[in-house]
C-alpha positions in Angstrom: 0.0 0.0 0.0 1.2 3.5 -0.9 1.1 6.1 1.9 2.9 9.0 0.1 0.6 11.9 -0.5 1.3 12.6 -4.2 1.0 15.9 -6.1 -2.0 14.5 -8.0 -4.0 11.5 -6.7 -5.3 10.6 -10.1 -1.9 10.5 -11.9 0.6 8.5 -9.9 4.2 8.9 -11.3 6.7 6.1 -11.9 9.3 5.4 -9.3 12.7 7.0 -9.9 15.6 4.7 -8.8 18.8 6.1 -10.2 20.3 9.3 -11.6 23.4 9.5 -13.8 24.6 12.7 -15.5 21.7 14.2 -17.4 19.5 11.1 -17.1 17.1 9.6 -14.6 16.0 6.0 -14.6 12.7 4.5 -13.3 12.1 1.2 -11.6 11.5 -0.5 -15.0 14.8 0.6 -16.3 13.5 3.3 -18.6 15.9 6.2 -19.3 14.7 9.8 -19.3 16.8 12.8 -20.5 16.1 15.5 -17.8 15.3 18.3 -20.2 14.0 20.5 -17.4 16.3 19.7 -14.6 13.2 18.8 -12.6 12.0 22.4 -12.1 15.2 24.1 -13.3 17.0 22.5 -10.3 19.6 20.0 -11.5 22.1 22.2 -13.1 25.0 19.8 -12.5 23.1 16.6 -13.4 22.3 13.8 -11.0 25.7 12.2 -10.1 28.3 14.8 -9.4 31.0 13.1 -7.4 32.4 16.2 -5.8 29.1 17.4 -4.4 28.3 13.9 -3.1 31.8 13.7 -1.5 31.2 17.1 0.2 27.9 15.9 1.6 29.5 12.7 3.0 32.4 14.6 4.5 30.1 17.1 6.2 27.8 14.4 7.6 30.9 12.5 8.9 31.9 15.7 10.7 28.6 17.3 11.8 25.3 16.9 10.0 23.3 19.7 11.7 23.6 22.5 14.2 20.8 24.9 14.9 21.5 28.5 14.0 19.9 29.7 17.2 23.0 28.4 18.8 25.8 28.1 16.2 27.1 29.1 12.8 29.1 26.7 10.8 32.2 26.7 8.5 30.0 25.5 5.6 27.5 28.3 5.9 30.2 31.0 6.4 32.2 29.7 3.4 29.1 29.6 1.1 28.0 33.1 2.1 31.5 34.5 1.4 31.5 32.8 -2.0 28.0 34.1 -2.9 28.8 37.7 -1.8 32.1 37.6 -3.8 30.0 37.2 -7.0 26.9 39.1 -6.0 25.8 42.2 -7.9 25.9 45.8 -6.6 25.8 46.4 -2.8 24.5 42.9 -1.9 26.3 42.0 1.2 24.5 39.6 3.4 23.0 36.1 3.0 20.1 34.6 4.9 19.9 30.8 4.2 16.6 28.9 4.0 15.5 25.6 2.7 13.9 26.4 -0.7 12.5 29.0 -3.0 9.2 29.7 -1.4 10.9 30.2 1.9 13.4 32.5 0.3 10.7 34.8 -1.1 8.7 34.6 2.2 11.9 35.7 4.1 12.5 38.5 1.5 8.9 39.9 2.0 9.2 39.9 5.8 12.7 41.4 5.7 11.5 44.2 3.4 8.6 45.0 5.7 10.9 44.9 8.8 13.4 47.2 7.1 10.8 49.9 6.9 9.7 49.4 10.5 13.3 49.8 11.5 13.8 53.0 9.7 10.5 54.5 10.9 8.1 54.0 8.0 5.5 51.6 9.4 2.8 52.8 7.0 4.5 50.8 4.1 2.5 47.6 4.0 1.8 46.5 0.4 3.7 45.1 -2.5 3.5 45.5 -6.3 4.3 42.5 -8.5 3.4 41.4 -12.0 0.7 39.3 -13.6 1.8 35.9 -14.8 4.6 35.7 -12.3 5.3 32.9 -9.8 7.0 33.5 -6.5 6.3 30.3 -4.5 3.5 28.4 -2.7 3.7 29.8 0.8 0.9 32.3 1.5 2.8 35.6 1.1 4.8 34.3 -1.9 1.6 33.1 -3.5 -0.1 36.4 -2.9 2.6 38.3 -4.6 2.6 35.9 -7.5 0.5 36.7 -10.4 -0.8 33.3 -11.4 -4.6 33.4 -11.0 -5.6 29.7 -10.9 -2.9 28.9 -8.2 -4.2 31.7 -6.0 -7.9 31.4 -6.3 -8.6 28.8 -3.6 -6.6 30.7 -1.1 -7.6 34.3 -2.0 -9.1 35.1 1.5 -5.7 34.5 3.1 -3.7 36.8 0.8 -1.6 39.8 1.8 -2.3 43.1 -0.1 -0.6 43.1 -3.4 -1.4 44.7 -6.7 -0.2 43.5 -10.1 1.0 45.3 -13.2 1.6 43.8 -16.7 4.6 41.6 -17.3 7.3 42.4 -19.8 6.0 40.0 -22.4 7.3 41.1 -25.8 5.7 38.3 -27.9 2.2 39.1 -26.8 2.3 42.8 -25.8 4.7 44.7 -28.0 2.9 46.6 -30.7 4.0 46.0 -34.4 5.2 49.6 -34.8 6.9 49.7 -31.4 10.7 49.2 -30.8 11.7 46.8 -28.0 13.1 49.7 -26.1 10.0 51.8 -26.4 7.9 48.8 -25.4 10.1 48.3 -22.4 9.7 51.8 -21.2 5.9 51.6 -21.6 5.8 48.4 -19.7 8.1 49.6 -16.9 6.1 52.9 -16.5 3.1 50.9 -15.4 5.0 50.5 -12.1 5.0 54.3 -11.6 1.3 54.6 -12.5 0.5 51.9 -9.9 2.7 53.5 -7.3 0.9 56.8 -7.8 -2.5 55.1 -7.7 -1.9 53.4 -4.3 0.5 56.0 -2.9 4.2 55.3 -3.0 4.5 56.0 0.7 2.4 52.9 1.3 4.5 50.5 -0.8 7.3 48.3 0.5 8.6 46.9 -2.7 8.3 45.7 -6.3 8.9 42.0 -6.8 9.7 40.5 -10.2 11.5 37.6 -11.9 14.3 38.9 -14.2 13.4 36.0 -16.6 9.9 34.7 -15.9 9.9 31.0 -15.3 7.1 28.5 -14.7 4.0 30.6 -15.4 5.1 32.2 -18.7 7.9 30.0 -20.0 11.3 31.7 -19.9 10.2 35.2 -20.9 13.2 37.6 -20.8 12.9 41.3 -20.5 13.5 43.7 -23.4 16.5 46.0 -23.3 16.1 48.8 -20.8 13.1 47.5 -19.0 14.8 46.8 -15.7 16.9 49.9 -15.8 13.7 51.9 -15.9 12.2 49.8 -13.1 15.3 50.4 -11.0 15.0 54.2 -11.6 11.3 54.2 -10.5 12.1 52.2 -7.3 14.9 54.7 -6.5 12.7 57.7 -7.2 9.9 56.6 -4.8 12.0 54.9 -2.2 10.6 51.4 -3.0 12.7 48.3 -2.6 13.5 46.3 -5.7 13.2 42.6 -4.9 14.3 40.2 -7.6 13.2 36.6 -7.5 16.0 34.5 -9.1 14.9 31.2 -7.6 14.4 29.6 -11.0 16.4 31.9 -13.4 19.4 32.5 -11.1 22.6 30.6 -10.3 24.0 30.4 -13.8 20.8 29.2 -15.4 20.6 32.2 -17.9 24.4 32.4 -18.5 25.4 34.7 -15.7 25.5 33.7 -12.0 22.8 36.2 -11.2 20.3 36.7 -14.0 20.0 40.5 -13.3 23.7 41.0 -14.3 22.6 40.9 -18.0 20.2 43.8 -17.4 22.9 46.1 -15.9 21.1 46.5 -12.5 21.3 45.3 -9.0 18.5 44.7 -6.5 18.0 45.6 -2.9 17.0 42.0 -2.1 17.4 38.9 -4.3 16.2 35.3 -3.7 17.9 32.2 -5.0 17.3 28.4 -4.6 17.0 25.5 -7.1 20.4 25.7 -8.8 22.0 26.9 -5.6 21.9 23.3 -4.3 21.5 21.6 -7.7 19.1 19.2 -6.1 21.6 17.5 -3.9 20.2 19.2 -0.8 17.2 21.4 -0.1 18.5 25.0 0.2 17.6 28.6 -0.8 18.8 32.0 0.3 17.7 35.6 0.6 20.4 38.1 -0.1 20.2 41.8 0.8 22.2 45.0 0.6 24.4 46.3 3.4 21.9 49.2 4.0 19.1 46.8 4.8 21.2 44.7 7.0 22.6 47.7 8.9 19.1 49.1 9.5 18.3 45.9 11.5 21.8 45.7 13.0 21.6 49.3 14.3 17.9 49.0 15.3 16.3 46.0 17.0 19.2 43.7 16.0 16.8 40.8 15.4 15.3 39.7 12.2 11.9 38.4 13.4 11.9 35.3 11.3 13.4 31.8 11.1 13.0 28.1 10.3 14.6 25.1 11.9 16.8 24.2 9.0 18.1 27.6 8.0 21.9 27.5 7.4 21.8 23.7 7.4 25.5 22.7 7.4 25.1 19.7 5.1 23.1 21.7 2.6 25.6 24.6 2.7 28.5 22.2 2.2 26.9 20.8 -0.9 26.0 24.2 -2.2 29.5 25.6 -1.6 30.8 23.0 -4.1 28.0 23.7 -6.5 28.7 27.5 -6.5 32.4 26.8 -6.9 31.7 24.8 -10.0 29.4 27.4 -11.4 32.0 30.1 -10.9 35.6 28.9 -10.8 34.7 25.7 -12.6 33.2 27.6 -15.6 29.8 25.9 -15.6 28.0 29.2 -15.8 29.9 30.1 -18.9 29.1 26.6 -20.2 25.4 27.3 -19.6 25.7 30.4 -21.8 27.5 28.6 -24.6 25.4 25.5 -24.6 22.3 27.6 -24.1 23.1 29.4 -27.4 23.5 26.0 -29.0 20.2 24.7 -27.6 18.5 27.9 -28.8 19.8 27.5 -32.3 18.9 23.8 -32.4 15.3 24.6 -31.2 14.9 27.3 -33.8 16.3 25.1 -36.6 13.8 22.4 -35.8 10.8 24.5 -34.8 10.9 28.1 -36.0 8.6 27.3 -38.9 6.4 24.9 -37.0 2.7 26.0 -37.6 1.9 25.6 -33.9 4.9 27.0 -32.2 4.6 30.8 -31.9 7.7 31.8 -29.9 11.0 30.3 -28.9 12.6 32.4 -26.2 14.8 32.5 -23.1 18.4 33.0 -22.1 21.2 30.4 -21.5 20.0 27.0 -20.4 16.5 28.4 -19.8 14.3 28.2 -22.9 10.6 28.3 -23.5 8.3 27.3 -26.4 4.8 28.8 -26.6 2.3 26.8 -28.6 -0.5 28.4 -30.6 -3.4 27.2 -32.7 -2.4 29.8 -35.4 1.0 31.4 -35.8 -0.1 34.4 -37.7 -2.7 35.6 -35.3 -1.0 34.1 -32.2 -4.4 32.6 -31.3 -3.9 30.1 -28.4 -5.4 26.6 -28.3 -8.6 26.1 -26.5 -7.6 25.4 -22.9 -10.0 22.5 -22.7 -7.6 20.6 -25.1 -4.9 20.5 -22.5 -2.1 20.8 -25.0 0.6 21.4 -22.5 -0.4 18.3 -20.5 -0.5 16.2 -23.7 3.0 17.4 -24.6 4.3 16.5 -21.2 2.9 13.0 -21.5 4.2 12.6 -25.1 7.7 13.8 -24.1 7.7 11.5 -21.1 6.8 8.5 -23.3 9.6 9.5 -25.7 12.1 9.6 -22.8 12.3 13.3 -22.3 11.3 15.3 -19.2 10.0 18.8 -19.8 8.2 21.3 -17.7 4.8 22.2 -19.1 2.3 24.8 -18.1 -1.1 26.1 -19.2 -2.5 29.6 -18.7 0.6 31.2 -20.2 -1.2 34.4 -21.4 -3.6 35.2 -18.6 -3.8 32.3 -16.2 -6.4 30.5 -18.4 -5.3 30.7 -22.0 -2.0 29.6 -23.5 0.3 26.6 -23.5 4.1 26.4 -23.1 6.8 24.1 -22.1 10.0 25.1 -20.2 13.4 23.6 -20.9 16.1 23.9 -18.3 18.5 21.0 -18.7 21.7 20.4 -16.8 24.7 22.6 -17.8 26.7 19.5 -18.4 24.6 18.7 -21.5 26.6 17.6 -24.5 26.1 18.5 -28.2 24.7 15.0 -28.8 22.3 15.3 -25.9 21.0 18.6 -27.3 20.3 16.7 -30.5 18.6 14.0 -28.4 16.4 16.6 -26.6 15.3 18.2 -29.8 14.6 14.9 -31.5 12.5 13.6 -28.7 10.6 16.9 -28.4 10.0 16.7 -32.2 8.5 13.2 -31.8 6.2 14.5 -29.0 5.1 17.5 -31.1 4.3 15.3 -34.0 2.2 13.0 -31.8 0.3 15.9 -30.2 0.1 18.6 -32.9 -0.1 16.7 -36.2 
């Protein structure tokens, strides 16, 4: 008898028993190319010997020490390494156990910052439609995915949402990318003026939108204008890099490519590469010093924050992403993946857009390419594509409601950075088989 509470009680998954490189194997021996890294997690693949050795060594020495009593060498080393590569004035790292926790900590830290500096009237956030920031309540509230939020709406914190930077759908035919970026960014200023900037804590956004929209990158200049607006009105810029960060888009922090730095940034997924559960909330020196020179106590915490074994694993992961050159490899192989996808699918009658950065790519499916008309949601195209890919031995990350939470289908590709040229060909070939089975 099975006592595990699955994600979906009517669609029980096969049992995974082994991981090797870019592949996972089920109990029947079937091999799957992990084309999505789970949920953009497994950036190093599934059998990295150095990370595994670091976990074993840390457990042999000390598996766990609660941060209410101790720090650890592993946490201190990982924090130093992250700050050495962090953008702008980011100076402190608060470790957690995953992405939702990281966003939750970021929201609470942002609120407490304004309490510490004597602005308690700031109590609301602004985010974007079709964003995803996690499944804990505050993270879910700031997220912009309607169907995920609907059952829990009575429990949500006060958040308003502006349009995403979604060039494929929203840029006018006679509009340059730069002009569109300014128009989209200026929605933030309009919303600030509507609700009163003195009441707003921060603006939260993914630099490259992940699960809910399918690797949607910003147009040039968008985030520079966002940064200007936040500075003008004294609002914190909080960037959610849980999915798109840690080398996934070809730079360690995704925001580097937009020439900006945030006040707070969240990371997870690729931080631990799946070897241990870990996430982190990073903040500027100014935010840290407001608490240090005020109450001195961040009124937050979880049992496993700063877990030494998780930090030891992640320290090796980040070393490989930086000194080991795997972030640069993500950029190079991501360009190859992009070219391979466009060669195979750019003229496909039901693929409207191929987008993304680095090893973070999305394909949006449409009924008609010329009009960009989406498929009827009742067809469940994204679910059928997931099933067809799985049958072909490819794991992808599908989602429906790409456009507005109801309409639209896409799949997200976020394979390990160790992917070879031959495995890129394998990924595209298996995806082509799935598309033929579902869309022909």
